[in-house]
N, C-alpha and C positions, 0 to 999 in steps of 0.2 A: 894984530893984525890976526896971530894965532888966534887971541881970544875972540874974535867976530868969527873965524872958522868954527870954535869950538861951541859960538853961540847957533849959529845955523843947525851946523850937526845936532843939537838939542831941540832946536823947532823941528828939524826934519824926523826923528825920532818921535817925538811927541804926535807930528803927524801921522806915523806911521802905525803908532799906539790909537789913535782915534781910531782911523781906517780900519784898523786888527778889531777892534771892538764894534764899531759901527757894524763891519761886514758878520762878524759874529751874531751879534744882536740881532741884523737883519734874517739870518739863518736861524737862529734857534725861534724867530716869528714864523719863518717859514713853516719849520718844523711842526711848531704849534698850531699854526693852521691847518697842517695836516693831520692834526691827532686824531680827529673825525672828521672824516668827507665821506662816509660812507652812508647812506641815508636806509631807514628801516625799508625791512621786506613788504612787499605789497599787500595790502587790504586784499585778503579774500572773501569770495562768497558772498557780494552784497547781494542781500536779496529783500525784499520788502514783508513786513511783519503783518501789519495792514493798511488799507488802502481805504479810502472815505470819498465822499465829492470834492472837499476840500483839503485833503490832508495825506501824509502818505507816513508812515513810521517805518525805518529803515535799521538794519543790522548788518552787521560784517564778522565777520575773523579776524581776531586781533593781530597785528604786525609785532614783529621782533626787530631790536634793535640793540648791540651788546652795550649803549651807555642809556638809554629810555626812551622810549616813545613819550611824548608829552600832550600832543593832538593830535588830533584828525580832523583835516579840512574837508568840508561836502560840497561839492558841485553839483550844481545844476542846470544842465544845456550848457557846461563848460562855463560855468559862471560859480565864483565863491557865494554861498550862501550861509554860512555858518562854521562853527569848528565844535569839539565835543572832546573831552578826554575818554568817554567810556566808549561804547563798542554800537550804540546806538544812537537816531538821532530822529526827530521826525518834524518834517518840511509841513510848514502851514501855510495857509494863504493861497494855494493852489483854486486853479478852476475846474469845476465840472467836466467831464467826457474831453478831459484834455491828456495828448499824451506829453509826458517828461522824461528826461534822461537823466539819473544820476552817477556820479562816481566818487570816491573817495579817497583820498592820499595822507599817507601818515609823516608825521615832520616829529624829530628826534630833539635832544635838548639842545643839538648846535645848531639847527635851523635846516638840518637835512630833509629834503622831501621826498619820499619815496615816489615810485612809478602811478600810474592810477591802477585802481581797483578794476576790475569788469565793469562795464557799463551796463546798468539797470534801466530797463525800459520800461514805465509804468502808464497805465491810463488811468485816472481818475474815473470816479462812480458818477454817475446822475445825480444830481438834488433830490429824485426821485425816491432812490434805493436807500437814503440814510433811515436808520431806524425811526417806525411811528410812535407817537405820542401811545401810552399806555396800552398792551396788548390788553384783547379782551376775555383771556384765559380765565377758567375759574381757580383760582389759588388757594392754598390751604389759608383758612383764617390767619390775619396777624396778630401777632400774639399783644399782649397788653403791652400799652406804652409803660408801664410801671416795670421798674427795671426787676430782673431776676433776686430773689431776695438771698440768694448765696453769694451774691458780687456784692462786696462794701467797699465802692473808692473811699480811702482814704483821706484825701485831701480834696476839698471843694474851690474851685478859681474861679475869681469871679468875669464874669462875660466884658467884649469888650462895650466900653461904654455906648459906646453910637450905635450897637445893633443889640436887637432885643431875640436872643437865642431861640430856636424850635425848643417848644419844650418839650418834646422827644428827644433832646442831645442832652447829657450829662458830660461833666468835664472833670479830669482828674490828670495831673500830672505825673500819678504814681504808673511806672511802665507797665506795671502787671498784678494787675487786681489778683488777690487770691481767690479761685475759681473751686467750689464744693461740689466735684460730679458726682452723679446718680450712682447707690449701690451697684456693685459689680453684680453682675447678673450667676446666679450658682452653677449655671456651667463653667469649671474650671477649664481654662484656653490651657494648649501647648507650652510649657515654659518657653519663654520667649518668641513666641509668635501670637499676635492678638489673634480673636476669633474672628475677626472680620479681615478681607484682602487688606494688604496696605501697596499699594502700587507706587514707586518713584522712575516718574523719569530721569535718566542720564542724558543728557546733550553732551554728543561727541565732541563739540568744539570747547566744551569746558578743561578738556585736556592741555588747549590752548594757555591757558592761564592757569595751569598747574595743580586742576583738580580733576585727579584720576578715579578710578570706579573702583580701589581697593580703601578709598579713603571713605567710604560709602557705609556707613553702619548696616549692615546684611543682616543684625540680629533683630532690627526693628522690623524689617520689611517683608512682604509675603512674595512679592516681584518685584524687578527690576526688569523697565523697557528701554530699550536702547533706541535712541532719536538719532538720526536716523538713517535709515538704507535708501538707497536711491533706485528708480525705475530705469534699466538702461533703452536704447533705442529697439532691442531685441525682445523688448517687454519683458525681460530678466530681472530680477531682484539683482542689486550690484550696490559695493558699498559707496556709501556715500562719502565719506573721508577718510582715502587710502592711505594718508599719511599717518593718522593716530589711530584707524579704525583695528588693526590688529592687536597694535599695544594693549586696546582697551578689551577688547574681545579675551586676551590671557588674562589681563588682571578680573575680567569677570569670574571667570575661571577659577583663578585661586580664589576669589570670594567666597566662590559657591562650596570650595573645598571646607572652607571655615565653617561656613554657613549650611549645611544638606537641605536643610528645609527651602531654601531660597530658590526662588524660579526665576530665569531671565528668559527676555523675551525680546524679539528684534521689531521695533518700529519700521515701519514702510513708508514713505510721505512725508506728512506733515504740508506745513504753510506752502513749504518752498518747492517739493518736491512732488505735488500731486497732479502736474499736467498730464502726465501718461493712464490716471489711472481709467478715463472712461474707454482709452483705446483697449488695456488691458481687460477691463470687463465687457469688452461689446461681444467677442462670438466666442463659443466654446472653445474651438482651438487657442482662442489669445489666452482666456481663463486657464486653461490646462497647463501652455507652456509658462503661465506666470505661478500658477499652483505648481507645477512641477519644481523649478527655480528657488522656489520660499522652501520645499522639504529639504532640497540640495542645500540650502544654505546655512538652517538651522544645525542641521549633522553634521556638515564641515567643520561650523564654529562654535559648536557646543551650547545653541541656545534650544528653550526649554517650548517656543512657541512663536505666534508672528501675531502682530498688532496691525490690522489695518487703518491707517489716519488717512483717511483720504478727504482732501478739505478742499471742493464740497461736489458729491453727486447733484449734476441736471445744474446747477447754479453755485455762485460765489466763488471766492477763493483769491486766486492771481488772477490779471485780467489775460495773460498768457493761457492759461489752462483749457483742456478742452471739456466740452459739454455735451450731451445728450439729452433729449427726452428721456429717453430708455435707460439713461444710467440709474432711475430707480430701480426697476427691475433686475438689469445689469448687475448690481451692487448685490442683492441678494442671490442672483446665480453666481458671483463670484465668490463668496464666503462658503456657497454650498460646496462648491469647487475644491477650495482648501479645502474643507473641514473634509472632505472624501480623501483628499490626497495625504492628509496629517494624520488620519486613523489608519490608513491603508497602513502608511508606514510605522505608524506607534502598533501593530500586529507583530508587525517586523521586529521591531526592536523592545517590545515589551514594555511600554509606556505609552501614557496618554501627552499628547502634544496640545498644545494650546491655543485657541485660538479668539482673540480680540478685535475690538476696534474702538476707536475715541469718535466720538460725534457731537455736534453741537447742541445747545439746548436753546432752540426756536422755534419758530413756528415753519420756518422756510425748509429748517434740517428735517424737521416732522415731517414734512407735505412731500417734503424729494428723496426718503427713505421708504421702507416696507420694517419695521422695527418688530411688528406683528410676527415675522417672519424670520427675520434673522436671528431673534431668540435662541431658534432651535440649533444653531451652529456654531453660536458661540459662546464659550464659558462666560464671560461675562463683556459689558460694553463701561467704556470710560465719558462719561459727560463731562465735556469741557466748559463747567459750571465758574469761568471765570472770565475776565474781560468783558462784561457785560456792559461797564463804561471805562474809557482810556482814551488816550491821546486824541483819537479820530471825533469825540462829542465837544461839543462849542462850548461846555461847562465844565468845572471840576465836579466830579462823583465819585461812588465807592466801584473799584475795580470788581469784589464778588460780594455783595449784600447779599446776608441770608435771605433774608426775607424784604419784600419792597416797604415804602415808610408811606403816613400820609402825609407828608412835609409839599410845602409848596415851593412847586419849580418849574421850570421851562423843559427842563430835561425828560425825556421819556423815562418810563419806570419799568425795572425789573427784575428780577433775584432768582439766587439759586433755589428756592422754593418753588417756583414756578416754571423753571426748567424741571427738575425732578418729576414736576407733578403732568407736566408734558409727556416726559416718557413712559410715566406709569398708565397715562390715558391712551397714550397710543400703543398700549399691548405688550411691553416690556417689562419685565419681571421685576420687582424690585430686588428680589437675591442678589440679581445680577446685573444692577447697577453699583457704577462706583463713580462716588461723584468728587469730581476735581477739587483741588485745595491750591491756591498758589502760591508759591513759596517768593513772590516778587511783588511789586506796586508800581505805582505810578507819581512821579512829582511832575508839578506844575509849577510856574514861574510866573512872577506879574499880578498875581492874583490880588485883586482889591480886598480890602480889611474889611470885609461884610461878612455876616454871617458863619464869622470863624475861618471864613474860604470856602464854606461850602457851596455848592451851585453857582459859582462863580466863571466868568471869561478868566480867561489867561494868555499870557503873552508866547509862552516855550512850555516844552513838555517832554518827559521821556520817561521809558521804565527802567526800575530799580529794584536792583534784588535786596531781599529780607536782608541780607549780611551786610551792605551798602547802609541802609538804612540804621541798622541795631551799630553799627560801628560809627556812623556821622553825625546821628541824628537823633535817636532816642535818650542818652543823655544830656544835649545840648540844652543849655534852659533856655536859648531861645525859642525851643518849640515847646508847643502847650500840644497833649494828647488829650484828644476828645475820643467821646465814645457813643455811637448811634445807639440808644437802648430800643427801639423796632430795628435794623438792619442790622445790629448786632456784629458792627465791625469798626474799626478804628481810624481817627485821622490825626495827622502833626499838622499845625499851622504856627508862621512863626509873624503875622503878618502879610508877608507877602508871597510865601511858600508853601502850597498846600500838598501833600504826601498821603494817599489813599494805598494800606497796606493791610497784614496780617501780623496777629501776634495772638500770644498765649491765649486770650480771654477768649476771641474771634474764634481760635481754632476749636479750642474748648468746644462752644457753642455749636461748631459744623460738626464735630465727632458725636456730640448728643443729638444732633439732630440726625446724623445716621443710624444710628440706633434707634430711634426712636419710629424712625421710619420702614426699620428695618431692611434697609439697605446692603449691598453686597460687602463693602467697604469704602474707602478714600482713597484717592490717586492725586499724588503732588507732582506739582511741575513749577521747578525742576531740582534736584536733592544739589547743586554745585550753588544755587541760590540761596540757601541754610547751610554752610559750612560747618557752623558749630551745634547743628542740628538743634536749634532752639525748637523752631517748627516742628520738626520732625518727632522729639522726643513728645512734646504737649499733643501731638495726632493720637502715636503710639497712646500713649495714655489714655488719653480720652474714648479709644475703641476696644480697651478693656472692659 
């Protein structure tokens, strides 16, 4: 009997132990499950970078998560259409003249989804508004197809056996062929400062990814344009990114202390915030309100000038923008008013305040502005000589070809050279032209393995920084580097992924071009995309 009781007690104890272990195990699992139930912060400032008849390229400010954001879900009309680990996405397969609503949610490693971003409503363009084939402008003669003698690729790679490469294309896996630049002119530049202007845009949102203004090489730049300030409903300039702007402004001012020759400029508008420019420029009263606010802004925050990035007068830009046919004349009047206000303040302060603008290198921009009149009010103008081809096109192509080429292609042809010549023909002086250079490229996926990926259809696409290209692709043996000897730009291809970009060789050609045309300098968009300063150094050295 006693033995039986002991056995029952032992069984009871065993049961209690099992219950205890199970209970603690359950609580441990519950606690583990509770370890990360906090979703990422909401993606902010969802905006369209480009809109065509069939696609829309989107970008947004990054989310934060203490564990880590692994992907962003993109929704079209509340339906999930894709995801990406980047903060850019291109929605393809859209219908012309159709409105769409887009939103983005961030997902962390635990699977937590953030709340939805702002809802972005866009309307695709008419099919008739897509670029027409080969513009008829008179361009500078295309250089000979023979590669420049000073550039000697060290290795030749056989082309794909199924494709006969275009004769104007050479192939070299060497990441950076040696470039011998033209002899340095006899005029000695100020130490540390190039003879030409070297303008770098700093994007405010770069701070969200940890790239701050004090990480910029201020010794290599003559000007830093801070992008962007917005325009308020009162038609006054206002902070664009209040959560980071003041910190960034402080770091810019510290950077100037260690680089006394460096000038900082506030850039207003841009692709996302040009919607109110037409209202700002409409009357003398509205122009005065805006111009006065610009003076107040730059003196309050320590800037040396203002850059007007109106995208675009009369037509173009976001579908939500306001346009008027009088924008053409009103833009000139606006710049005249800002110049007057800056000069008046300059007399009081004993300094010259800078006024610039950013413009497109297209026929429509030339027709919708008065470059021959604007020249008298501005220190210089920045031509956005990039995005000549991109994710809105039907076929893979070059982001910023220096020259048009003679290749057979269904794609329209245009070039940096043709854009510059348009401005010159319109009466804008060469020494006030600052030519844009992209520190980013475009990557295209699902590309047919033909013609080394060039001029082919594609399945997906997005923008990509040079820093990302250098870190993930240039030394990847699966990718072969090609260089177009007419257009003077490289590309990468691995059989299915095509990447258009700039490198040290193409940048050197662009710098030589700037000097050969006696242009006012170079502008880079944008500095955080070249964190190791590879392209910046090449551009700086090339302008000496």
